[in-house]
MARBA-820324 format. One line per field, with one value per residue (C-alpha): residue number from 1; z, x, y; residue in one letter. Coordinates in pm, whole numbers. Example, Ala and Ser with C-alpha at 12.3 -4.5 7.8 and 13.67 -1.06 7.14 Angstrom:
BEGIN
nr [1, 2]
Z [780, 714]
X [1230, 1367]
Y [-450, -106]
rest [A, S]
***
This chain:
BEGIN
nr [1, 2, 3, 4, 5, 6, 7, 8, 9, 10, 11, 12, 13, 14, 15, 16, 17, 18, 19, 20, 21, 22, 23, 24, 25, 26, 27, 28, 29, 30, 31, 32, 33, 34, 35, 36, 37, 38, 39, 40, 41, 42, 43, 44, 45, 46, 47, 48, 49, 50, 51, 52, 53, 54, 55, 56, 57, 58, 59, 60, 61, 62, 63, 64, 65, 66, 67, 68, 69, 70, 71, 72, 73, 74, 75, 76, 77, 78, 79, 80, 81, 82, 83, 84, 85, 86, 87, 88, 89, 90, 91, 92, 93, 94, 95, 96, 97, 98, 99, 100, 101, 102, 103, 104, 105, 106, 107, 108, 109, 110, 111, 112, 113, 114, 115, 116, 117, 118, 119, 120, 121, 122, 123, 124, 125, 126, 127, 128, 129, 130, 131, 132, 133, 134, 135, 136, 137, 138, 139, 140, 141, 142, 143, 144, 145, 146, 147, 148, 149, 150, 151, 152, 153, 154, 155, 156, 157, 158, 159, 160, 161, 162, 163, 164, 165, 166, 167, 168, 169, 170, 171, 172, 173, 174, 175, 176, 177, 178, 179, 180, 181, 182, 183, 184, 185, 186, 187, 188, 189, 190, 191, 192, 193, 194, 195, 196, 197, 198, 199, 200, 201, 202, 203, 204, 205, 206, 207, 208, 209, 210, 211, 212, 213, 214, 215, 216, 217, 218, 219, 220, 221, 222, 223, 224, 225, 226, 227, 228, 229, 230, 231, 232, 233, 234, 235, 236, 237, 238, 239, 240, 241, 242, 243, 244, 245, 246, 247, 248, 249, 250, 251, 252, 253, 254, 255, 256, 257, 258, 259, 260, 261, 262, 263, 264, 265, 266, 267, 268, 269, 270, 271, 272, 273, 274, 275, 276, 277, 278, 279, 280, 281, 282, 283, 284, 285, 286, 287, 288, 289, 290, 291, 292, 293, 294, 295, 296, 297, 298, 299, 300, 301, 302, 303, 304, 305, 306, 307, 308, 309, 310, 311, 312, 313, 314, 315, 316, 317, 318, 319, 320, 321, 322, 323, 324, 325, 326, 327, 328, 329, 330, 331, 332, 333, 334, 335, 336, 337, 338, 339, 340, 341, 342, 343, 344, 345, 346, 347, 348, 349, 350, 351, 352, 353, 354, 355, 356, 357, 358, 359, 360, 361, 362, 363, 364, 365, 366, 367, 368, 369, 370, 371, 372, 373, 374, 375, 376, 377, 378, 379, 380, 381, 382, 383, 384, 385, 386, 387, 388, 389, 390, 391, 392, 393, 394, 395, 396, 397, 398, 399, 400, 401, 402, 403, 404, 405, 406, 407, 408, 409, 410, 411, 412, 413, 414, 415, 416, 417, 418, 419, 420, 421, 422, 423, 424, 425, 426, 427, 428, 429, 430, 431, 432, 433, 434, 435, 436, 437, 438, 439, 440, 441, 442, 443, 444, 445, 446, 447, 448, 449, 450, 451, 452, 453, 454, 455, 456, 457, 458, 459, 460, 461, 462, 463, 464, 465, 466, 467, 468, 469, 470, 471, 472, 473, 474, 475, 476, 477, 478, 479, 480, 481, 482, 483, 484, 485, 486, 487, 488, 489, 490, 491, 492, 493, 494, 495, 496, 497, 498, 499, 500, 501, 502, 503, 504, 505, 506, 507, 508, 509, 510, 511, 512, 513, 514, 515, 516, 517, 518, 519, 520, 521, 522, 523, 524, 525, 526, 527, 528, 529, 530, 531, 532, 533, 534, 535, 536, 537, 538, 539, 540, 541, 542, 543, 544, 545]
Z [0, -89, 218, 310, 626, 698, 957, 1069, 1378, 1517, 1774, 2124, 2407, 2558, 2252, 1916, 1651, 1400, 1088, 1132, 1204, 897, 660, 781, 793, 432, 319, 492, 346, -10, 23, 194, -63, -338, -138, 21, 381, 595, 915, 1101, 1287, 1576, 1900, 2096, 1878, 2089, 2064, 1686, 1645, 1857, 1657, 1303, 1337, 1176, 1313, 1446, 1579, 1784, 1636, 1629, 1965, 1916, 2091, 2435, 2338, 2438, 2324, 1969, 2065, 2198, 1883, 1663, 1881, 1857, 1480, 1443, 1673, 1448, 1138, 1274, 1369, 1016, 868, 1097, 1115, 1491, 1670, 1662, 1992, 2171, 1966, 1645, 1634, 1588, 1342, 1135, 1115, 988, 728, 612, 573, 381, 2, 36, 316, 324, 527, 557, 583, 746, 859, 1096, 888, 1052, 1342, 1588, 1637, 1547, 1682, 1387, 1145, 1312, 1321, 948, 858, 1064, 869, 541, 641, 740, 403, 228, 422, 339, -18, 66, -165, 22, -65, 118, 84, 163, 321, 423, 487, 708, 663, 980, 929, 1097, 890, 1049, 984, 625, 586, 727, 501, 200, 292, 333, -2, -184, -17, -147, -478, -482, -248, -249, -121, -53, -135, -370, -113, -12, -376, -451, -138, -206, -567, -441, -194, -401, -762, -1027, -1194, -1119, -784, -604, -691, -610, -480, -250, 122, 160, 405, 108, 13, 349, 342, 575, 847, 761, 1034, 1273, 1578, 1751, 1748, 2037, 2130, 2053, 1684, 1675, 1847, 1597, 1237, 1127, 938, 1096, 1041, 1179, 1354, 1460, 1639, 1760, 2135, 2081, 1919, 1676, 1621, 1616, 1926, 2094, 2449, 2529, 2671, 2361, 2134, 2300, 2298, 1926, 1816, 2026, 1882, 1525, 1586, 1755, 1467, 1214, 1416, 1420, 1052, 904, 1160, 1212, 1482, 1534, 1617, 1768, 1659, 1833, 1610, 1902, 2218, 2391, 2389, 2759, 3054, 3110, 2816, 2666, 2400, 2155, 2378, 2655, 2413, 2275, 2626, 2695, 2369, 2438, 2788, 2655, 2375, 2431, 2136, 2295, 1960, 1988, 2095, 2195, 2068, 2233, 2073, 1743, 1492, 1141, 961, 1180, 1125, 748, 780, 982, 733, 447, 592, 694, 526, 553, 788, 942, 1129, 1250, 1212, 881, 793, 772, 454, 318, 418, 298, -69, -96, 1, -192, 122, 147, 402, 537, 683, 951, 935, 1266, 1154, 856, 895, 885, 583, 390, 460, 425, 109, -28, 43, -85, -379, -490, -580, -695, -372, -244, -138, 120, 334, 522, 661, 1033, 1013, 750, 943, 1272, 1119, 955, 650, 742, 729, 395, 243, 382, 226, -108, -118, -8, -266, -540, -418, -756, -915, -618, -630, -1001, -957, -652, -793, -1100, -913, -639, -894, -1088, -780, -633, -953, -945, -582, -655, -945, -700, -478, -781, -851, -489, -530, -848, -668, -389, -634, -896, -733, -1015, -987, -1266, -1205, -1224, -1508, -1489, -1264, -1435, -1422, -1257, -1264, -950, -828, -753, -450, -583, -417, -225, -460, -629, -583, -244, -96, -248, -102, 239, 222, 121, 395, 652, 548, 578, 926, 1025, 900, 1099, 1407, 1358, 1321, 1638, 1812, 1686, 1814, 2147, 2163, 2077, 2341, 2594, 2504, 2528, 2866, 2982, 2858, 3027, 3349, 3324, 3259, 3559, 3772, 3641, 3701, 4061, 4106, 3953, 4167, 4480, 4373, 4297, 4639, 4802, 4600, 4681, 5051, 5019, 4827, 5095, 5362, 5156, 5115, 5491, 5553, 5291, 5453, 5789, 5639, 5477, 5810, 5977, 5703, 5746, 6120, 6065, 5823, 6076, 6345, 6120, 6050, 6422, 6490, 6200, 6335, 6681, 6537, 6333, 6634, 6846, 6578, 6557, 6932, 6946, 6646, 6787, 7098, 6892, 6659, 6947, 7091, 6756, 6701, 7038, 6964, 6608, 6674, 6903, 6652, 6368, 6578, 6653, 6285, 6189, 6444, 6291, 5946, 6028, 6205, 6504, 6472]
X [0, 132, 189, 256, 396, 250, 373, 161, 122, -154, -257, -260, -493, -533, -481, -658, -519, -801, -619, -310, -524, -738, -439, -313, -663, -722, -395, -488, -839, -711, -448, -670, -938, -713, -620, -293, -229, -145, 57, 70, 359, 191, 259, 79, 31, -249, -452, -406, -506, -817, -922, -845, -845, -500, -175, 65, 419, 578, 784, 1167, 1202, 1302, 998, 1144, 1492, 1507, 1829, 1956, 2282, 2094, 1882, 2191, 2356, 2054, 2032, 2399, 2354, 2071, 2279, 2583, 2363, 2219, 2570, 2701, 2388, 2375, 2037, 1886, 1830, 1494, 1172, 1372, 1438, 1069, 1020, 1309, 1142, 823, 1016, 1197, 867, 687, 668, 655, 728, 492, 561, 213, 115, 142, 319, 576, 895, 1020, 1229, 939, 891, 1229, 1151, 913, 1193, 1444, 1188, 1137, 1504, 1568, 1289, 1442, 1777, 1605, 1427, 1759, 1923, 1644, 1579, 1220, 1102, 1010, 730, 656, 301, 99, 374, 432, 804, 924, 892, 1107, 1419, 1758, 2065, 2081, 1712, 1751, 2023, 1789, 1498, 1731, 1844, 1482, 1384, 1672, 1596, 1238, 1130, 869, 803, 445, 386, 48, 114, 320, 559, 685, 700, 940, 1148, 1182, 1278, 1558, 1673, 1623, 1619, 1356, 1373, 1016, 1088, 891, 521, 265, -45, -340, -367, -457, -736, -939, -992, -1133, -1490, -1745, -1914, -2265, -2418, -2341, -2474, -2135, -2161, -2407, -2748, -2661, -2652, -2920, -3178, -3141, -3255, -3179, -2891, -2547, -2179, -1873, -1594, -1259, -987, -636, -597, -294, -279, 6, 220, -81, 31, -308, -321, -563, -830, -832, -831, -1141, -1312, -1247, -1356, -1672, -1755, -1714, -1933, -2211, -2209, -2242, -2527, -2711, -2659, -2728, -2964, -2774, -2614, -2241, -2089, -1743, -1543, -1212, -928, -701, -840, -923, -1202, -1137, -1128, -984, -1066, -767, -635, -908, -1181, -1092, -1096, -1434, -1580, -1452, -1604, -1940, -1943, -1853, -2112, -2427, -2624, -2708, -2643, -2272, -2226, -1905, -1937, -1783, -1465, -1554, -1338, -1242, -1511, -1788, -1645, -1666, -2026, -2110, -1927, -2141, -2447, -2283, -2350, -1979, -1686, -1437, -1122, -780, -719, -580, -776, -1121, -997, -911, -1242, -1470, -1367, -1354, -1724, -1821, -1860, -1715, -1433, -1274, -925, -841, -465, -279, 82, 313, 295, -86, -80, 150, -73, -415, -331, -170, -469, -724, -501, -501, -869, -852, -987, -673, -857, -1063, -747, -799, -508, -510, -575, -847, -1058, -1018, -1148, -1471, -1323, -1459, -1818, -1748, -1605, -1888, -2149, -1968, -1965, -2330, -2444, -2251, -2306, -2408, -2084, -1887, -2057, -1988, -1621, -1554, -1739, -1514, -1192, -1247, -1337, -1016, -797, -961, -891, -527, -488, -627, -380, -99, -208, -248, 121, 204, 5, 199, 527, 425, 320, 594, 879, 863, 746, 526, 470, 111, 11, 98, -121, -397, -403, -718, -852, -884, -1231, -1218, -1427, -1655, -1582, -1286, -1023, -790, -484, -589, -655, -334, -132, -290, -218, 145, 193, 28, 247, 557, 455, 367, 706, 877, 675, 780, 1144, 1116, 950, 1229, 1491, 1309, 1298, 1667, 1742, 1535, 1716, 2051, 1961, 1840, 2160, 2360, 2169, 2247, 2613, 2616, 2467, 2729, 2996, 2876, 2889, 3235, 3346, 3223, 3395, 3717, 3702, 3652, 3938, 4157, 4089, 4169, 4486, 4593, 4540, 4737, 5018, 5024, 5035, 5308, 5515, 5477, 5589, 5885, 5989, 5954, 6164, 6440, 6441, 6454, 6745, 6932, 6868, 6991, 7309, 7369, 7318, 7548, 7820, 7784, 7814, 8121, 8287, 8215, 8364, 8676, 8726, 8669, 8885, 9241, 9170, 9040, 9342, 9589, 9415, 9415, 9786, 9875, 9671, 9794, 10142, 9991, 9723, 9982, 10205, 9913, 9830, 10188, 10210, 9907, 10057, 10420, 10455, 10690, 11011]
Y [0, 348, 562, 924, 1077, 1424, 1674, 1967, 2183, 1964, 1708, 1856, 1760, 2106, 2326, 2341, 2576, 2567, 2689, 2470, 2166, 2243, 2240, 1903, 1760, 1872, 1712, 1387, 1402, 1440, 1166, 911, 993, 853, 544, 653, 552, 855, 870, 1202, 1361, 1541, 1724, 1452, 1144, 995, 1317, 1328, 964, 1016, 1322, 1200, 820, 804, 659, 922, 959, 1236, 1517, 1495, 1668, 2033, 2185, 2119, 2239, 2604, 2768, 2809, 2639, 2337, 2316, 2325, 2062, 1828, 1878, 1786, 1486, 1362, 1432, 1245, 951, 939, 940, 665, 446, 493, 509, 856, 1039, 1053, 1069, 1122, 747, 661, 946, 812, 471, 639, 842, 529, 339, 619, 656, 1034, 1279, 1580, 1893, 2040, 2404, 2683, 2991, 2848, 2866, 3184, 3306, 3328, 2953, 2809, 2463, 2415, 2501, 2269, 1984, 2018, 2044, 1730, 1556, 1673, 1521, 1197, 1190, 1248, 966, 720, 829, 927, 1209, 1528, 1771, 2096, 2231, 2544, 2752, 3109, 3159, 3444, 3730, 3751, 3538, 3558, 3472, 3127, 3060, 3176, 2910, 2645, 2750, 2740, 2389, 2280, 2429, 2262, 1927, 1923, 1777, 2055, 2347, 2475, 2829, 2989, 3355, 3570, 3720, 3377, 3270, 3556, 3487, 3114, 3173, 3396, 3131, 2816, 2930, 2988, 2645, 2534, 2371, 2646, 2635, 2906, 2729, 2791, 2729, 2361, 2443, 2571, 2204, 2091, 1962, 2128, 1926, 1800, 2021, 2307, 2121, 2142, 2523, 2499, 2637, 3000, 2905, 2637, 2857, 3142, 3130, 3486, 3642, 3631, 3698, 3522, 3711, 3561, 3754, 3685, 3708, 3935, 4277, 4210, 4517, 4751, 4939, 4887, 4758, 4477, 4705, 4927, 4622, 4476, 4813, 4879, 4532, 4552, 4893, 4764, 4462, 4658, 4908, 4625, 4472, 4805, 4882, 4538, 4379, 4055, 3843, 3797, 3459, 3479, 3173, 3103, 2985, 2906, 2756, 2431, 2175, 2111, 2348, 2597, 2822, 2999, 3238, 3351, 3206, 3450, 3744, 3637, 3621, 3973, 4107, 3942, 4095, 4441, 4440, 4644, 4507, 4172, 4004, 3922, 3560, 3381, 3024, 2719, 2587, 2422, 2236, 2342, 2144, 2288, 2636, 2580, 2461, 2772, 2994, 2862, 3032, 3361, 3695, 3766, 3712, 3949, 3861, 3951, 3577, 3450, 3137, 3298, 3473, 3127, 2965, 3246, 3268, 2888, 2888, 3202, 3414, 3770, 3777, 4092, 4066, 4321, 4366, 4393, 4350, 4316, 3938, 3937, 4170, 3935, 3637, 3803, 3995, 3680, 3452, 3703, 3796, 3432, 3475, 3839, 3989, 4163, 4480, 4290, 4290, 4615, 4820, 4896, 5269, 5212, 4963, 5148, 5473, 5358, 5185, 4843, 4965, 5134, 4814, 4600, 4830, 4821, 4442, 4408, 4660, 4477, 4123, 3980, 4099, 3967, 3627, 3588, 3675, 3458, 3156, 3152, 3233, 2975, 2707, 2768, 2771, 2460, 2267, 2386, 2281, 1936, 1912, 1991, 1702, 1476, 1543, 1454, 1131, 1052, 1109, 871, 598, 626, 816, 1074, 1434, 1567, 1940, 2064, 2294, 2662, 2874, 3071, 3450, 3583, 3940, 4150, 4237, 4608, 4704, 4982, 5315, 5168, 5023, 5264, 5478, 5615, 5270, 5129, 5417, 5370, 4997, 5055, 5314, 5090, 4795, 5012, 5127, 4771, 4652, 4925, 4830, 4470, 4572, 4779, 4484, 4256, 4498, 4522, 4142, 4120, 4384, 4191, 3870, 4048, 4196, 3857, 3697, 3972, 3909, 3538, 3621, 3852, 3574, 3335, 3599, 3640, 3264, 3247, 3542, 3367, 3048, 3236, 3399, 3059, 2912, 3215, 3166, 2797, 2884, 3133, 2868, 2619, 2871, 2932, 2559, 2519, 2797, 2624, 2293, 2468, 2620, 2284, 2128, 2389, 2330, 1955, 1992, 2204, 1949, 1671, 1866, 1918, 1549, 1461, 1692, 1545, 1194, 1286, 1444, 1138, 918, 1133, 1111, 739, 636, 698, 494, 207, 219, 210, -91, -268, -194, -342, -648, -696, -859, -1116, -1198, -1230, -1455, -1684, -1710, -1789, -2063, -2226, -2206, -2315, -2654, -2664, -2872]
rest [M, T, S, A, L, V, I, G, D, L, G, F, T, S, M, Y, H, L, G, D, E, A, M, S, E, A, A, A, E, V, L, T, G, V, G, I, D, V, T, L, I, A, G, Q, P, A, A, A, T, E, R, Y, D, L, P, A, V, A, R, P, G, F, R, K, V, M, S, R, Q, Q, K, D, A, L, L, E, E, I, T, D, A, L, A, S, S, R, P, L, P, G, P, A, A, K, V, F, Q, A, V, E, A, A, D, V, M, V, I, G, G, G, G, N, L, N, S, Q, G, T, H, H, L, Y, D, R, V, A, L, A, R, M, A, G, A, T, G, T, P, L, V, V, S, S, Q, T, V, G, P, A, L, T, D, R, D, R, E, L, V, T, E, L, G, R, S, A, V, A, F, G, V, R, E, A, T, T, Y, Q, L, M, Q, E, L, V, G, A, D, G, Q, V, V, L, T, M, D, D, A, A, L, L, S, P, A, P, S, V, E, A, A, G, P, A, V, L, A, R, K, G, R, Y, I, I, A, S, F, T, S, H, T, G, T, S, G, M, N, Q, E, T, Y, V, S, E, L, T, R, L, L, D, E, L, V, A, E, H, D, L, D, V, Y, L, V, A, H, M, G, S, F, V, E, P, A, R, N, D, Q, L, L, N, T, A, I, E, A, A, S, T, S, G, R, V, H, A, L, P, M, I, D, A, R, T, T, L, A, L, T, Q, G, A, E, F, T, L, S, T, R, Y, H, P, V, V, F, G, P, A, L, G, V, P, S, F, G, L, V, L, S, H, Y, S, S, V, R, M, R, G, A, L, G, N, V, G, L, T, D, L, A, L, P, L, D, Y, W, L, S, G, G, L, Q, R, S, V, R, A, V, I, E, N, R, A, S, F, D, E, H, V, A, H, A, S, S, V, R, R, A, E, Q, L, A, W, W, A, A, V, E, G, L, A, R, T, G, R, W, T, P, P, A, A, R, A, E, L, P, E, W, A, V, P, G, V, S, G, W, E, F, D, T, L, T, S, T, S, D, T, L, A, L, Q, R, R, E, V, A, D, L, A, R, Q, L, S, E, T, L, E, Q, N, S, R, L, E, E, Q, N, A, K, F, K, G, R, I, E, R, L, T, G, K, L, D, R, S, R, T, Q, L, D, R, V, R, H, E, K, V, A, A, V, K, Q, I, R, V, L, R, D, E, R, D, Q, A, L, R, M, A, L, P, H, A, L, K, R, D, I, R, R, A, P, R, A, V, A, R, R, L, R, R, L, V, P, S, R]
***
């Protein structure tokens, strides 16, 4: 049976990251749909197996390795083991067995090949080296790379790109970057986000009574629990989002369902769930509802019936167009701009990614009105664009299937050019200028944040060095004291030795003097005795006559 090994950021008991899980689930759905056995590489294999009914193994082990030096050391340990056929360390040993048994190794989507979560990057480079050692073809799919990359991480991404038979990227910025790093020979392929292929659940029952009890019009809103590089504090962030939602409720007479994209199915609630609870409590309309944590398929089913979606989260702007639903991306950072504009740009809806200053100052309501008033034109455009892109994404996975079955890569056909849908009364030079300016400011904020992080890390490292210095200083002082005591003891021993030598000399002199006094007396006695002794000897030798 043909098999594939798929890694994604998925499979945790107490954490569900909806978008990341959706990409891996979509990849598994497509592959199993054509008869390929799939094994997952997951954070917690048992949790992944329970959720997806697929076998799973743990990741290579970099998540618990904190420092860069330790990550590099573990990567080299794995590499040396691969070169010498020694057993691999820790969980990497079992991962290696899975790589060796697979017909294709797939690194599934998302946006984790950057310098913010370096353990993801090291995990994937380790997998690439395992695939190289076993001869297992490697495919990377649905990626955003960077945009924040240190020099070392750029080296690792380049190695990963060159190790892959094909490297699928989900937006134009990454496509350009990877062509610079890997080369423009067709190895890098501009695709869609794999989550666009995921099938919706058959019902929205899991969304809970707040949804089931209401039959009217609604929208879906999903927000990151953090504020990106917007400069807003948490209180202001909650206040601004609540204001926007209540204004939309009043103007369009609809309910708002808050869907968490990062949270937990078990207590306690966390991340986006906590933000949603705060927004619901702050709302004065009575029509903003924080839903329980739901999975990706249920979110898609709920999205199908929405008037539109809005989010500071990324994946809603993937789900919406795939289902023909308008989706407004509220940009919070340079990173979110790259991803949102990229995902919406794939289907010619780039201007639905709204710059920070625009959506905070009434621009969201303006764009929503424009889309509603021109909904027929929008529907016609998005139906065609999504159909074309879906077919292209399925062709990408057909090529992956072919690689798994035959060991040969047949690139999918060239990507079609699609027109942009201009938002009436919004799109144009003024909006483009505002977007460019906002992106520049967001990039500068990110650079400042990176510098602040580097400064914090440097100060933290300096603090650790000072602590180590204090420990070393204390140890040196203890050793110095011990050395001084040893020197004192040595001086005492030296003095005792000198005294002993003097005493020996005195005793030697006394002995020599005693010998000198005793020798003449002994010689005189021996001289007197000598003739008698000689005479006795001669008598024994000469017989008497």
